[in-house]
N, C-alpha and C positions, 0 to 999 in steps of 0.2 A: 463510516470510519475514514479518517484522513490518512493518506499515504504520501510518502515522498519516494522518488526514484533516485537511486545513487548508482554510480559506476561501481560495479562489484570490486574492482581492484582498489578502489579508494575507501572501501567500507570495512570496518572491523567492530566487533563487540569488545568493549573495554573491560567488562567485568562479568564473571560467571560464564557458564556454558549453557546456551539455550537448548531446550528440548526441540526435537525435530519430528515431523511426520509428513508423509506423502498424502496430500488431500485429494489429489486426482492424478491421472497419468501425466508425468512431466512437471508436476508442481510440488514444491517442498515449502512448508511453512514452519516457522520457529516460534517458540513461546517461552515465557519465563517459567521455569520448573517450580518456582516457589509460589507465585500468585496466579499463574495461568494467563497473564497478559500476552496477547498476540504481539509478535515482534517483527517478523519479516515474511515476505512472499517471494519465492523465486520460481521462474518458469523457464524450462529448457528452451522454449521458443525465443527467449531474450537472455541468452547466457551471460551477457556483459552487464546486466542490470540486477539490482536487488531493490525491492520495494520495502520500505520501513514504515511502521505505523507512527504517525505524528505524535500521538499521545504517549508513546513509550520513550520519547526523548526527554532529556533533562530540562530543556526550554522549548516547549512546543510552539511558543509565540514567535520564534524566529522564522517559521515557515508557514505563513498564512496561505490558504488555498488559492490557486489561480484558475483552476478548472474543476469541472465535475464530470466524472466518467461513469459509465454503466448506468446512466439515468433511465435507460429502458427497463432496468430491474429495480428501480426505487419503489418503496412501499407507497401506497396511495396517499397517505397523510404527509409524506415528506414534500417540502416545498423547495424546488430548485432555485438557486440564486441567479437571477437574470444578469447580474453584473459579471459573472464568470463564464468562460468558454464551457460549453456543454457538449458532451459526446454520448451517443446512444450506447456505445460499447467502450473500447479503450481508445486512446488518443490517435490510433491509426485510422479510426473511422472519421468520416466527414462530420464536422460539428453540426449541431442542430441549429 
């Protein structure tokens, strides 16, 4: 799933009220309460950021991927794109 990271202070939901749930300690995820689409991911370890699912945007083509993170957790049939920066975990890890 593609994600974008935004400054929390610059991000707002324009319509509706997303559902929220704590998926693990310190992590809150939101979703559309009508269709179930995942919307955001927030981690208290990064309080100034909010990650937003690319496909939940009105125009997902505005934000093509530039890196691949958590490739250490990818499923065996998934092929990493060698033209993008790749990280075994998040972007604070050294690239592969």
